[in-house]
PyMOL CGO cylinders between C-alpha atoms (Angstrom):
from pymol import cmd
from pymol.cgo import CYLINDER

trace = [
    CYLINDER, -33.03, 132.57, 24.60, -34.62, 131.26, 21.42, 0.3, 1, 1, 1, 1, 1, 1,
    CYLINDER, -34.62, 131.26, 21.42, -33.14, 132.81, 18.28, 0.3, 1, 1, 1, 1, 1, 1,
    CYLINDER, -33.14, 132.81, 18.28, -30.34, 134.50, 20.21, 0.3, 1, 1, 1, 1, 1, 1,
    CYLINDER, -30.34, 134.50, 20.21, -26.86, 134.03, 18.73, 0.3, 1, 1, 1, 1, 1, 1,
    CYLINDER, -26.86, 134.03, 18.73, -24.93, 132.11, 21.35, 0.3, 1, 1, 1, 1, 1, 1,
    CYLINDER, -24.93, 132.11, 21.35, -22.57, 129.79, 19.47, 0.3, 1, 1, 1, 1, 1, 1,
    CYLINDER, -22.57, 129.79, 19.47, -20.38, 130.03, 16.38, 0.3, 1, 1, 1, 1, 1, 1,
    CYLINDER, -20.38, 130.03, 16.38, -22.92, 128.19, 14.22, 0.3, 1, 1, 1, 1, 1, 1,
    CYLINDER, -22.92, 128.19, 14.22, -25.39, 131.03, 14.79, 0.3, 1, 1, 1, 1, 1, 1,
    CYLINDER, -25.39, 131.03, 14.79, -23.18, 133.72, 13.26, 0.3, 1, 1, 1, 1, 1, 1,
    CYLINDER, -23.18, 133.72, 13.26, -20.69, 132.02, 10.92, 0.3, 1, 1, 1, 1, 1, 1,
    CYLINDER, -20.69, 132.02, 10.92, -20.70, 132.21, 7.13, 0.3, 1, 1, 1, 1, 1, 1,
    CYLINDER, -20.70, 132.21, 7.13, -21.83, 128.84, 5.82, 0.3, 1, 1, 1, 1, 1, 1,
    CYLINDER, -21.83, 128.84, 5.82, -20.96, 129.39, 2.14, 0.3, 1, 1, 1, 1, 1, 1,
    CYLINDER, -20.96, 129.39, 2.14, -17.18, 129.32, 2.00, 0.3, 1, 1, 1, 1, 1, 1,
    CYLINDER, -17.18, 129.32, 2.00, -14.56, 129.26, -0.74, 0.3, 1, 1, 1, 1, 1, 1,
    CYLINDER, -14.56, 129.26, -0.74, -11.56, 127.03, -0.06, 0.3, 1, 1, 1, 1, 1, 1,
    CYLINDER, -11.56, 127.03, -0.06, -8.38, 125.88, -1.76, 0.3, 1, 1, 1, 1, 1, 1,
    CYLINDER, -8.38, 125.88, -1.76, -6.88, 122.49, -2.47, 0.3, 1, 1, 1, 1, 1, 1,
    CYLINDER, -6.88, 122.49, -2.47, -3.25, 121.98, -1.56, 0.3, 1, 1, 1, 1, 1, 1,
    CYLINDER, -3.25, 121.98, -1.56, -2.25, 122.05, -5.22, 0.3, 1, 1, 1, 1, 1, 1,
    CYLINDER, -2.25, 122.05, -5.22, -3.82, 125.47, -5.96, 0.3, 1, 1, 1, 1, 1, 1,
    CYLINDER, -3.82, 125.47, -5.96, -1.36, 127.70, -7.85, 0.3, 1, 1, 1, 1, 1, 1,
    CYLINDER, -1.36, 127.70, -7.85, -0.06, 131.03, -6.53, 0.3, 1, 1, 1, 1, 1, 1,
    CYLINDER, -0.06, 131.03, -6.53, -1.87, 133.20, -9.10, 0.3, 1, 1, 1, 1, 1, 1,
    CYLINDER, -1.87, 133.20, -9.10, -5.11, 131.29, -8.60, 0.3, 1, 1, 1, 1, 1, 1,
    CYLINDER, -5.11, 131.29, -8.60, -4.87, 131.99, -4.86, 0.3, 1, 1, 1, 1, 1, 1,
    CYLINDER, -4.87, 131.99, -4.86, -4.42, 135.72, -5.43, 0.3, 1, 1, 1, 1, 1, 1,
    CYLINDER, -4.42, 135.72, -5.43, -7.23, 135.74, -7.98, 0.3, 1, 1, 1, 1, 1, 1,
    CYLINDER, -7.23, 135.74, -7.98, -9.60, 133.94, -5.58, 0.3, 1, 1, 1, 1, 1, 1,
    CYLINDER, -9.60, 133.94, -5.58, -8.81, 136.36, -2.75, 0.3, 1, 1, 1, 1, 1, 1,
    CYLINDER, -8.81, 136.36, -2.75, -9.56, 139.29, -5.03, 0.3, 1, 1, 1, 1, 1, 1,
    CYLINDER, -9.56, 139.29, -5.03, -12.78, 137.78, -6.37, 0.3, 1, 1, 1, 1, 1, 1,
    CYLINDER, -12.78, 137.78, -6.37, -14.14, 136.88, -2.93, 0.3, 1, 1, 1, 1, 1, 1,
    CYLINDER, -14.14, 136.88, -2.93, -12.66, 139.92, -1.19, 0.3, 1, 1, 1, 1, 1, 1,
    CYLINDER, -12.66, 139.92, -1.19, -11.08, 137.92, 1.61, 0.3, 1, 1, 1, 1, 1, 1,
    CYLINDER, -11.08, 137.92, 1.61, -7.63, 138.09, 3.16, 0.3, 1, 1, 1, 1, 1, 1,
    CYLINDER, -7.63, 138.09, 3.16, -7.29, 134.39, 3.99, 0.3, 1, 1, 1, 1, 1, 1,
    CYLINDER, -7.29, 134.39, 3.99, -8.50, 131.06, 2.63, 0.3, 1, 1, 1, 1, 1, 1,
    CYLINDER, -8.50, 131.06, 2.63, -8.69, 127.60, 4.23, 0.3, 1, 1, 1, 1, 1, 1,
    CYLINDER, -8.69, 127.60, 4.23, -6.79, 124.79, 2.52, 0.3, 1, 1, 1, 1, 1, 1,
    CYLINDER, -6.79, 124.79, 2.52, -8.38, 121.33, 2.28, 0.3, 1, 1, 1, 1, 1, 1,
    CYLINDER, -8.38, 121.33, 2.28, -7.00, 117.87, 1.69, 0.3, 1, 1, 1, 1, 1, 1,
    CYLINDER, -7.00, 117.87, 1.69, -8.67, 115.38, -0.65, 0.3, 1, 1, 1, 1, 1, 1,
    CYLINDER, -8.67, 115.38, -0.65, -11.11, 114.41, 2.11, 0.3, 1, 1, 1, 1, 1, 1,
    CYLINDER, -11.11, 114.41, 2.11, -12.33, 117.98, 2.64, 0.3, 1, 1, 1, 1, 1, 1,
    CYLINDER, -12.33, 117.98, 2.64, -10.50, 118.35, 5.95, 0.3, 1, 1, 1, 1, 1, 1,
    CYLINDER, -10.50, 118.35, 5.95, -8.89, 121.66, 6.83, 0.3, 1, 1, 1, 1, 1, 1,
    CYLINDER, -8.89, 121.66, 6.83, -5.10, 121.25, 6.85, 0.3, 1, 1, 1, 1, 1, 1,
    CYLINDER, -5.10, 121.25, 6.85, -4.00, 124.88, 6.80, 0.3, 1, 1, 1, 1, 1, 1,
    CYLINDER, -4.00, 124.88, 6.80, -4.77, 128.48, 5.93, 0.3, 1, 1, 1, 1, 1, 1,
    CYLINDER, -4.77, 128.48, 5.93, -3.21, 130.74, 3.29, 0.3, 1, 1, 1, 1, 1, 1,
    CYLINDER, -3.21, 130.74, 3.29, -3.33, 134.43, 4.15, 0.3, 1, 1, 1, 1, 1, 1,
    CYLINDER, -3.33, 134.43, 4.15, -2.05, 137.58, 2.48, 0.3, 1, 1, 1, 1, 1, 1,
    CYLINDER, -2.05, 137.58, 2.48, 0.88, 137.46, 4.91, 0.3, 1, 1, 1, 1, 1, 1,
    CYLINDER, 0.88, 137.46, 4.91, 1.88, 134.07, 3.46, 0.3, 1, 1, 1, 1, 1, 1,
    CYLINDER, 1.88, 134.07, 3.46, 1.90, 135.53, -0.06, 0.3, 1, 1, 1, 1, 1, 1,
    CYLINDER, 1.90, 135.53, -0.06, 3.80, 138.76, 0.60, 0.3, 1, 1, 1, 1, 1, 1,
    CYLINDER, 3.80, 138.76, 0.60, 7.32, 137.20, 0.86, 0.3, 1, 1, 1, 1, 1, 1,
    CYLINDER, 7.32, 137.20, 0.86, 7.05, 136.49, -2.87, 0.3, 1, 1, 1, 1, 1, 1,
    CYLINDER, 7.05, 136.49, -2.87, 7.09, 140.25, -3.43, 0.3, 1, 1, 1, 1, 1, 1,
    CYLINDER, 7.09, 140.25, -3.43, 9.33, 141.12, -0.47, 0.3, 1, 1, 1, 1, 1, 1,
    CYLINDER, 9.33, 141.12, -0.47, 12.21, 138.93, -1.62, 0.3, 1, 1, 1, 1, 1, 1,
    CYLINDER, 12.21, 138.93, -1.62, 11.84, 139.55, -5.33, 0.3, 1, 1, 1, 1, 1, 1,
    CYLINDER, 11.84, 139.55, -5.33, 14.35, 142.43, -5.44, 0.3, 1, 1, 1, 1, 1, 1,
    CYLINDER, 14.35, 142.43, -5.44, 18.14, 142.23, -5.39, 0.3, 1, 1, 1, 1, 1, 1,
    CYLINDER, 18.14, 142.23, -5.39, 18.28, 144.49, -2.34, 0.3, 1, 1, 1, 1, 1, 1,
    CYLINDER, 18.28, 144.49, -2.34, 16.92, 141.69, -0.17, 0.3, 1, 1, 1, 1, 1, 1,
    CYLINDER, 16.92, 141.69, -0.17, 19.40, 139.00, -1.17, 0.3, 1, 1, 1, 1, 1, 1,
    CYLINDER, 19.40, 139.00, -1.17, 21.66, 139.73, 1.80, 0.3, 1, 1, 1, 1, 1, 1,
    CYLINDER, 21.66, 139.73, 1.80, 18.81, 139.02, 4.21, 0.3, 1, 1, 1, 1, 1, 1,
    CYLINDER, 18.81, 139.02, 4.21, 18.18, 135.54, 2.85, 0.3, 1, 1, 1, 1, 1, 1,
    CYLINDER, 18.18, 135.54, 2.85, 20.97, 134.01, 4.93, 0.3, 1, 1, 1, 1, 1, 1,
    CYLINDER, 20.97, 134.01, 4.93, 19.62, 135.31, 8.22, 0.3, 1, 1, 1, 1, 1, 1,
    CYLINDER, 19.62, 135.31, 8.22, 18.03, 132.53, 10.29, 0.3, 1, 1, 1, 1, 1, 1,
    CYLINDER, 18.03, 132.53, 10.29, 15.01, 134.57, 11.34, 0.3, 1, 1, 1, 1, 1, 1,
    CYLINDER, 15.01, 134.57, 11.34, 14.08, 135.08, 7.69, 0.3, 1, 1, 1, 1, 1, 1,
    CYLINDER, 14.08, 135.08, 7.69, 14.50, 131.50, 6.43, 0.3, 1, 1, 1, 1, 1, 1,
    CYLINDER, 14.50, 131.50, 6.43, 10.80, 130.69, 6.78, 0.3, 1, 1, 1, 1, 1, 1,
    CYLINDER, 10.80, 130.69, 6.78, 9.89, 133.78, 4.77, 0.3, 1, 1, 1, 1, 1, 1,
    CYLINDER, 9.89, 133.78, 4.77, 12.46, 132.91, 2.12, 0.3, 1, 1, 1, 1, 1, 1,
    CYLINDER, 12.46, 132.91, 2.12, 10.93, 129.46, 1.78, 0.3, 1, 1, 1, 1, 1, 1,
    CYLINDER, 10.93, 129.46, 1.78, 7.52, 131.08, 1.35, 0.3, 1, 1, 1, 1, 1, 1,
    CYLINDER, 7.52, 131.08, 1.35, 8.97, 133.33, -1.34, 0.3, 1, 1, 1, 1, 1, 1,
    CYLINDER, 8.97, 133.33, -1.34, 9.93, 130.21, -3.33, 0.3, 1, 1, 1, 1, 1, 1,
    CYLINDER, 9.93, 130.21, -3.33, 6.57, 128.49, -2.78, 0.3, 1, 1, 1, 1, 1, 1,
    CYLINDER, 6.57, 128.49, -2.78, 4.12, 128.19, -5.66, 0.3, 1, 1, 1, 1, 1, 1,
    CYLINDER, 4.12, 128.19, -5.66, 1.20, 126.12, -4.31, 0.3, 1, 1, 1, 1, 1, 1,
    CYLINDER, 1.20, 126.12, -4.31, -1.25, 126.45, -1.43, 0.3, 1, 1, 1, 1, 1, 1,
    CYLINDER, -1.25, 126.45, -1.43, 0.25, 123.40, 0.27, 0.3, 1, 1, 1, 1, 1, 1,
    CYLINDER, 0.25, 123.40, 0.27, 3.67, 125.07, 0.30, 0.3, 1, 1, 1, 1, 1, 1,
    CYLINDER, 3.67, 125.07, 0.30, 2.39, 128.52, 1.27, 0.3, 1, 1, 1, 1, 1, 1,
    CYLINDER, 2.39, 128.52, 1.27, -0.14, 127.66, 3.96, 0.3, 1, 1, 1, 1, 1, 1,
    CYLINDER, -0.14, 127.66, 3.96, 0.32, 128.12, 7.67, 0.3, 1, 1, 1, 1, 1, 1,
    CYLINDER, 0.32, 128.12, 7.67, -0.27, 124.75, 9.33, 0.3, 1, 1, 1, 1, 1, 1,
    CYLINDER, -0.27, 124.75, 9.33, -1.82, 123.31, 11.33, 0.3, 1, 1, 1, 1, 1, 1,
    CYLINDER, -1.82, 123.31, 11.33, -4.82, 125.56, 10.89, 0.3, 1, 1, 1, 1, 1, 1,
    CYLINDER, -4.82, 125.56, 10.89, -6.28, 127.37, 13.89, 0.3, 1, 1, 1, 1, 1, 1,
    CYLINDER, -6.28, 127.37, 13.89, -9.92, 126.27, 13.89, 0.3, 1, 1, 1, 1, 1, 1,
    CYLINDER, -9.92, 126.27, 13.89, -13.06, 126.30, 16.00, 0.3, 1, 1, 1, 1, 1, 1,
    CYLINDER, -13.06, 126.30, 16.00, -16.12, 124.04, 16.17, 0.3, 1, 1, 1, 1, 1, 1,
    CYLINDER, -16.12, 124.04, 16.17, -19.70, 125.09, 15.35, 0.3, 1, 1, 1, 1, 1, 1,
    CYLINDER, -19.70, 125.09, 15.35, -20.84, 124.60, 18.94, 0.3, 1, 1, 1, 1, 1, 1,
    CYLINDER, -20.84, 124.60, 18.94, -18.07, 126.77, 20.43, 0.3, 1, 1, 1, 1, 1, 1,
    CYLINDER, -18.07, 126.77, 20.43, -19.33, 129.83, 22.29, 0.3, 1, 1, 1, 1, 1, 1,
    CYLINDER, -19.33, 129.83, 22.29, -18.77, 133.26, 20.79, 0.3, 1, 1, 1, 1, 1, 1,
    CYLINDER, -18.77, 133.26, 20.79, -16.56, 134.10, 23.78, 0.3, 1, 1, 1, 1, 1, 1,
    CYLINDER, -16.56, 134.10, 23.78, -14.32, 131.10, 23.09, 0.3, 1, 1, 1, 1, 1, 1,
    CYLINDER, -14.32, 131.10, 23.09, -13.99, 132.00, 19.41, 0.3, 1, 1, 1, 1, 1, 1,
    CYLINDER, -13.99, 132.00, 19.41, -13.09, 135.58, 20.36, 0.3, 1, 1, 1, 1, 1, 1,
    CYLINDER, -13.09, 135.58, 20.36, -10.40, 134.32, 22.78, 0.3, 1, 1, 1, 1, 1, 1,
    CYLINDER, -10.40, 134.32, 22.78, -8.88, 132.07, 20.13, 0.3, 1, 1, 1, 1, 1, 1,
    CYLINDER, -8.88, 132.07, 20.13, -8.76, 134.93, 17.62, 0.3, 1, 1, 1, 1, 1, 1,
    CYLINDER, -8.76, 134.93, 17.62, -7.16, 137.27, 20.13, 0.3, 1, 1, 1, 1, 1, 1,
    CYLINDER, -7.16, 137.27, 20.13, -4.57, 134.81, 21.40, 0.3, 1, 1, 1, 1, 1, 1,
    CYLINDER, -4.57, 134.81, 21.40, -3.60, 133.50, 17.96, 0.3, 1, 1, 1, 1, 1, 1,
    CYLINDER, -3.60, 133.50, 17.96, -3.86, 136.95, 16.34, 0.3, 1, 1, 1, 1, 1, 1,
    CYLINDER, -3.86, 136.95, 16.34, -6.06, 135.87, 13.46, 0.3, 1, 1, 1, 1, 1, 1,
    CYLINDER, -6.06, 135.87, 13.46, -9.00, 137.68, 11.88, 0.3, 1, 1, 1, 1, 1, 1,
    CYLINDER, -9.00, 137.68, 11.88, -11.06, 134.64, 10.89, 0.3, 1, 1, 1, 1, 1, 1,
    CYLINDER, -11.06, 134.64, 10.89, -11.33, 130.99, 11.84, 0.3, 1, 1, 1, 1, 1, 1,
    CYLINDER, -11.33, 130.99, 11.84, -12.31, 127.98, 9.74, 0.3, 1, 1, 1, 1, 1, 1,
    CYLINDER, -12.31, 127.98, 9.74, -15.19, 126.17, 11.44, 0.3, 1, 1, 1, 1, 1, 1,
    CYLINDER, -15.19, 126.17, 11.44, -14.77, 122.39, 11.36, 0.3, 1, 1, 1, 1, 1, 1,
    CYLINDER, -14.77, 122.39, 11.36, -16.91, 119.41, 12.23, 0.3, 1, 1, 1, 1, 1, 1,
    CYLINDER, -16.91, 119.41, 12.23, -15.87, 116.42, 14.40, 0.3, 1, 1, 1, 1, 1, 1,
    CYLINDER, -15.87, 116.42, 14.40, -14.08, 114.85, 11.42, 0.3, 1, 1, 1, 1, 1, 1,
    CYLINDER, -14.08, 114.85, 11.42, -12.14, 118.03, 10.59, 0.3, 1, 1, 1, 1, 1, 1,
    CYLINDER, -12.14, 118.03, 10.59, -14.18, 118.86, 7.48, 0.3, 1, 1, 1, 1, 1, 1,
    CYLINDER, -14.18, 118.86, 7.48, -14.92, 122.49, 6.69, 0.3, 1, 1, 1, 1, 1, 1,
    CYLINDER, -14.92, 122.49, 6.69, -18.35, 123.71, 7.88, 0.3, 1, 1, 1, 1, 1, 1,
    CYLINDER, -18.35, 123.71, 7.88, -17.94, 127.47, 7.53, 0.3, 1, 1, 1, 1, 1, 1,
    CYLINDER, -17.94, 127.47, 7.53, -15.90, 130.54, 8.42, 0.3, 1, 1, 1, 1, 1, 1,
    CYLINDER, -15.90, 130.54, 8.42, -16.32, 132.91, 11.37, 0.3, 1, 1, 1, 1, 1, 1,
    CYLINDER, -16.32, 132.91, 11.37, -14.78, 136.38, 11.33, 0.3, 1, 1, 1, 1, 1, 1,
    CYLINDER, -14.78, 136.38, 11.33, -14.23, 139.08, 13.92, 0.3, 1, 1, 1, 1, 1, 1,
    CYLINDER, -14.23, 139.08, 13.92, -17.22, 140.99, 12.57, 0.3, 1, 1, 1, 1, 1, 1,
    CYLINDER, -17.22, 140.99, 12.57, -19.41, 137.89, 12.78, 0.3, 1, 1, 1, 1, 1, 1,
    CYLINDER, -19.41, 137.89, 12.78, -18.70, 137.78, 16.52, 0.3, 1, 1, 1, 1, 1, 1,
    CYLINDER, -18.70, 137.78, 16.52, -19.70, 141.43, 16.85, 0.3, 1, 1, 1, 1, 1, 1,
    CYLINDER, -19.70, 141.43, 16.85, -23.10, 140.92, 15.19, 0.3, 1, 1, 1, 1, 1, 1,
    CYLINDER, -23.10, 140.92, 15.19, -24.57, 140.00, 18.56, 0.3, 1, 1, 1, 1, 1, 1,
    CYLINDER, -24.57, 140.00, 18.56, -24.23, 143.65, 19.63, 0.3, 1, 1, 1, 1, 1, 1,
    CYLINDER, -24.23, 143.65, 19.63, -26.68, 144.66, 16.89, 0.3, 1, 1, 1, 1, 1, 1,
    CYLINDER, -26.68, 144.66, 16.89, -29.58, 143.13, 18.83, 0.3, 1, 1, 1, 1, 1, 1,
    CYLINDER, -29.58, 143.13, 18.83, -32.52, 145.40, 19.61, 0.3, 1, 1, 1, 1, 1, 1,
    CYLINDER, -32.52, 145.40, 19.61, -32.65, 146.78, 23.15, 0.3, 1, 1, 1, 1, 1, 1,
    CYLINDER, -32.65, 146.78, 23.15, -36.16, 145.38, 23.54, 0.3, 1, 1, 1, 1, 1, 1,
    CYLINDER, -36.16, 145.38, 23.54, -34.95, 141.85, 22.75, 0.3, 1, 1, 1, 1, 1, 1,
    CYLINDER, -34.95, 141.85, 22.75, -32.12, 142.18, 25.26, 0.3, 1, 1, 1, 1, 1, 1,
    CYLINDER, -32.12, 142.18, 25.26, -34.54, 143.42, 27.95, 0.3, 1, 1, 1, 1, 1, 1,
    CYLINDER, -34.54, 143.42, 27.95, -36.85, 140.47, 27.29, 0.3, 1, 1, 1, 1, 1, 1,
    CYLINDER, -36.85, 140.47, 27.29, -34.00, 137.99, 27.68, 0.3, 1, 1, 1, 1, 1, 1,
    CYLINDER, -34.00, 137.99, 27.68, -32.77, 139.67, 30.86, 0.3, 1, 1, 1, 1, 1, 1,
    CYLINDER, -32.77, 139.67, 30.86, -36.23, 139.49, 32.41, 0.3, 1, 1, 1, 1, 1, 1,
    CYLINDER, -36.23, 139.49, 32.41, -37.20, 135.98, 31.32, 0.3, 1, 1, 1, 1, 1, 1,
    CYLINDER, -37.20, 135.98, 31.32, -33.87, 134.17, 31.38, 0.3, 1, 1, 1, 1, 1, 1,
    CYLINDER, -33.87, 134.17, 31.38, -32.18, 135.83, 34.36, 0.3, 1, 1, 1, 1, 1, 1,
    CYLINDER, -32.18, 135.83, 34.36, -34.36, 137.96, 36.63, 0.3, 1, 1, 1, 1, 1, 1,
    CYLINDER, -34.36, 137.96, 36.63, -37.41, 135.66, 36.62, 0.3, 1, 1, 1, 1, 1, 1,
    CYLINDER, -37.41, 135.66, 36.62, -35.29, 132.59, 37.29, 0.3, 1, 1, 1, 1, 1, 1,
    CYLINDER, -35.29, 132.59, 37.29, -33.41, 134.17, 40.16, 0.3, 1, 1, 1, 1, 1, 1,
    CYLINDER, -33.41, 134.17, 40.16, -36.24, 136.01, 41.89, 0.3, 1, 1, 1, 1, 1, 1,
    CYLINDER, -36.24, 136.01, 41.89, -39.34, 134.12, 40.81, 0.3, 1, 1, 1, 1, 1, 1,
    CYLINDER, -39.34, 134.12, 40.81, -42.56, 135.79, 41.96, 0.3, 1, 1, 1, 1, 1, 1,
    CYLINDER, -42.56, 135.79, 41.96, -40.58, 138.83, 43.19, 0.3, 1, 1, 1, 1, 1, 1,
    CYLINDER, -40.58, 138.83, 43.19, -39.06, 139.55, 39.77, 0.3, 1, 1, 1, 1, 1, 1,
    CYLINDER, -39.06, 139.55, 39.77, -41.59, 142.31, 39.06, 0.3, 1, 1, 1, 1, 1, 1,
    CYLINDER, -41.59, 142.31, 39.06, -39.96, 144.42, 41.77, 0.3, 1, 1, 1, 1, 1, 1,
    CYLINDER, -39.96, 144.42, 41.77, -36.96, 144.89, 39.45, 0.3, 1, 1, 1, 1, 1, 1,
    CYLINDER, -36.96, 144.89, 39.45, -37.21, 147.48, 36.69, 0.3, 1, 1, 1, 1, 1, 1,
    CYLINDER, -37.21, 147.48, 36.69, -35.12, 146.71, 33.60, 0.3, 1, 1, 1, 1, 1, 1,
    CYLINDER, -35.12, 146.71, 33.60, -34.05, 149.43, 31.20, 0.3, 1, 1, 1, 1, 1, 1,
    CYLINDER, -34.05, 149.43, 31.20, -31.83, 148.88, 28.17, 0.3, 1, 1, 1, 1, 1, 1,
    CYLINDER, -31.83, 148.88, 28.17, -30.31, 151.62, 26.06, 0.3, 1, 1, 1, 1, 1, 1,
    CYLINDER, -30.31, 151.62, 26.06, -27.67, 150.96, 23.39, 0.3, 1, 1, 1, 1, 1, 1,
    CYLINDER, -27.67, 150.96, 23.39, -27.00, 147.59, 24.97, 0.3, 1, 1, 1, 1, 1, 1,
    CYLINDER, -27.00, 147.59, 24.97, -26.41, 149.02, 28.46, 0.3, 1, 1, 1, 1, 1, 1,
    CYLINDER, -26.41, 149.02, 28.46, -28.70, 147.35, 30.99, 0.3, 1, 1, 1, 1, 1, 1,
    CYLINDER, -28.70, 147.35, 30.99, -29.85, 149.28, 34.06, 0.3, 1, 1, 1, 1, 1, 1,
    CYLINDER, -29.85, 149.28, 34.06, -31.45, 147.38, 36.95, 0.3, 1, 1, 1, 1, 1, 1,
    CYLINDER, -31.45, 147.38, 36.95, -33.42, 149.39, 39.50, 0.3, 1, 1, 1, 1, 1, 1,
    CYLINDER, -33.42, 149.39, 39.50, -35.56, 148.35, 42.47, 0.3, 1, 1, 1, 1, 1, 1,
    CYLINDER, -35.56, 148.35, 42.47, -35.54, 146.65, 45.85, 0.3, 1, 1, 1, 1, 1, 1,
    CYLINDER, -35.54, 146.65, 45.85, -35.01, 142.96, 46.45, 0.3, 1, 1, 1, 1, 1, 1,
    CYLINDER, -35.01, 142.96, 46.45, -35.22, 140.93, 49.61, 0.3, 1, 1, 1, 1, 1, 1,
    CYLINDER, -35.22, 140.93, 49.61, -32.44, 138.51, 48.60, 0.3, 1, 1, 1, 1, 1, 1,
    CYLINDER, -32.44, 138.51, 48.60, -29.63, 141.06, 48.45, 0.3, 1, 1, 1, 1, 1, 1,
    CYLINDER, -29.63, 141.06, 48.45, -27.00, 138.30, 48.38, 0.3, 1, 1, 1, 1, 1, 1,
    CYLINDER, -27.00, 138.30, 48.38, -28.15, 137.51, 44.85, 0.3, 1, 1, 1, 1, 1, 1,
    CYLINDER, -28.15, 137.51, 44.85, -27.38, 140.99, 43.48, 0.3, 1, 1, 1, 1, 1, 1,
    CYLINDER, -27.38, 140.99, 43.48, -23.74, 140.30, 42.48, 0.3, 1, 1, 1, 1, 1, 1,
    CYLINDER, -23.74, 140.30, 42.48, -24.82, 137.03, 40.81, 0.3, 1, 1, 1, 1, 1, 1,
    CYLINDER, -24.82, 137.03, 40.81, -27.61, 138.85, 38.97, 0.3, 1, 1, 1, 1, 1, 1,
    CYLINDER, -27.61, 138.85, 38.97, -25.22, 141.44, 37.57, 0.3, 1, 1, 1, 1, 1, 1,
    CYLINDER, -25.22, 141.44, 37.57, -22.80, 138.74, 36.42, 0.3, 1, 1, 1, 1, 1, 1,
    CYLINDER, -22.80, 138.74, 36.42, -25.52, 136.71, 34.69, 0.3, 1, 1, 1, 1, 1, 1,
    CYLINDER, -25.52, 136.71, 34.69, -26.94, 139.78, 32.96, 0.3, 1, 1, 1, 1, 1, 1,
    CYLINDER, -26.94, 139.78, 32.96, -23.50, 140.52, 31.54, 0.3, 1, 1, 1, 1, 1, 1,
    CYLINDER, -23.50, 140.52, 31.54, -23.60, 137.10, 29.93, 0.3, 1, 1, 1, 1, 1, 1,
    CYLINDER, -23.60, 137.10, 29.93, -26.80, 137.83, 27.97, 0.3, 1, 1, 1, 1, 1, 1,
    CYLINDER, -26.80, 137.83, 27.97, -26.09, 138.13, 24.25, 0.3, 1, 1, 1, 1, 1, 1,
    CYLINDER, -26.09, 138.13, 24.25, -25.72, 141.75, 23.15, 0.3, 1, 1, 1, 1, 1, 1,
    CYLINDER, -25.72, 141.75, 23.15, -25.21, 143.29, 26.61, 0.3, 1, 1, 1, 1, 1, 1,
    CYLINDER, -25.21, 143.29, 26.61, -22.55, 145.99, 26.50, 0.3, 1, 1, 1, 1, 1, 1,
    CYLINDER, -22.55, 145.99, 26.50, -22.55, 146.91, 30.20, 0.3, 1, 1, 1, 1, 1, 1,
    CYLINDER, -22.55, 146.91, 30.20, -24.63, 146.56, 33.37, 0.3, 1, 1, 1, 1, 1, 1,
    CYLINDER, -24.63, 146.56, 33.37, -25.55, 149.36, 35.76, 0.3, 1, 1, 1, 1, 1, 1,
    CYLINDER, -25.55, 149.36, 35.76, -26.96, 147.76, 38.90, 0.3, 1, 1, 1, 1, 1, 1,
    CYLINDER, -26.96, 147.76, 38.90, -28.77, 150.09, 41.30, 0.3, 1, 1, 1, 1, 1, 1,
    CYLINDER, -28.77, 150.09, 41.30, -30.62, 147.51, 43.36, 0.3, 1, 1, 1, 1, 1, 1,
    CYLINDER, -30.62, 147.51, 43.36, -31.00, 147.71, 47.11, 0.3, 1, 1, 1, 1, 1, 1,
    CYLINDER, -31.00, 147.71, 47.11, -32.61, 145.78, 49.94, 0.3, 1, 1, 1, 1, 1, 1,
    CYLINDER, -32.61, 145.78, 49.94, -36.18, 146.35, 51.15, 0.3, 1, 1, 1, 1, 1, 1,
    CYLINDER, -36.18, 146.35, 51.15, -37.03, 149.23, 53.54, 0.3, 1, 1, 1, 1, 1, 1,
    CYLINDER, -37.03, 149.23, 53.54, -35.89, 148.38, 57.06, 0.3, 1, 1, 1, 1, 1, 1,
    CYLINDER, -35.89, 148.38, 57.06, -38.29, 148.62, 59.95, 0.3, 1, 1, 1, 1, 1, 1,
    CYLINDER, -38.29, 148.62, 59.95, -36.19, 147.85, 63.03, 0.3, 1, 1, 1, 1, 1, 1,
    CYLINDER, -36.19, 147.85, 63.03, -39.15, 147.12, 65.27, 0.3, 1, 1, 1, 1, 1, 1,
    CYLINDER, -39.15, 147.12, 65.27, -40.82, 144.76, 62.78, 0.3, 1, 1, 1, 1, 1, 1,
    CYLINDER, -40.82, 144.76, 62.78, -37.97, 143.29, 60.73, 0.3, 1, 1, 1, 1, 1, 1,
    CYLINDER, -37.97, 143.29, 60.73, -34.77, 143.38, 62.81, 0.3, 1, 1, 1, 1, 1, 1,
    CYLINDER, -34.77, 143.38, 62.81, -32.97, 140.94, 60.50, 0.3, 1, 1, 1, 1, 1, 1,
    CYLINDER, -32.97, 140.94, 60.50, -33.46, 142.81, 57.24, 0.3, 1, 1, 1, 1, 1, 1,
    CYLINDER, -33.46, 142.81, 57.24, -30.43, 144.61, 55.71, 0.3, 1, 1, 1, 1, 1, 1,
    CYLINDER, -30.43, 144.61, 55.71, -30.12, 148.36, 55.77, 0.3, 1, 1, 1, 1, 1, 1,
    CYLINDER, -30.12, 148.36, 55.77, -31.95, 149.99, 52.80, 0.3, 1, 1, 1, 1, 1, 1,
    CYLINDER, -31.95, 149.99, 52.80, -28.87, 152.06, 51.95, 0.3, 1, 1, 1, 1, 1, 1,
    CYLINDER, -28.87, 152.06, 51.95, -26.99, 148.91, 50.98, 0.3, 1, 1, 1, 1, 1, 1,
    CYLINDER, -26.99, 148.91, 50.98, -26.61, 148.52, 47.24, 0.3, 1, 1, 1, 1, 1, 1,
    CYLINDER, -26.61, 148.52, 47.24, -24.32, 146.85, 44.70, 0.3, 1, 1, 1, 1, 1, 1,
    CYLINDER, -24.32, 146.85, 44.70, -22.80, 148.09, 41.53, 0.3, 1, 1, 1, 1, 1, 1,
    CYLINDER, -22.80, 148.09, 41.53, -22.39, 145.69, 38.65, 0.3, 1, 1, 1, 1, 1, 1,
]
cmd.load_cgo(trace, "trace")
């Protein structure tokens, strides 16, 4: 699948703005506004990602600025927020350790990390922890912008041809808005569920409609062939 986005490095933003641990509060807000981002990675002197400052880390400064919130400051569940309200540098404000991902991570893995950790973007780090880029939720969705014709080509060459070899031409592949429809008759009906699963893994595939069946059955000539009514839905 040459040219097909399959790993984080294929879709991430390589030009990234980052903070040093000593960055001041106002400079952080100013940088977020200038770059139109809601979170920024924080680096140590060696360029390694040590944390992330998000808008949520900055809001306690405003939340606890009024007298009406003084009574809440003694509540245990709010102590962390109170500490953030007193923080003035990126090192004090950041959430650490940072949730990161590597450039060679699959898009599926990056999506799982975002979902489980409830973050909108992930710093991308190299083996030594240095910042390589940023990947966002939208970056992961870019794969679904692929042309239907490109998806169909990948399905045929990378999946159908490899599974069915010389008999691949018996399968008709149609793709519309990322939904792949497979129609035809195949002799190796046991491979149909595997085919549907592999097609779902092709970059940009939204859904798979599998309407494949076995070859016509001639009881007198081919007693071992499956019934032609058998089919599988993917």
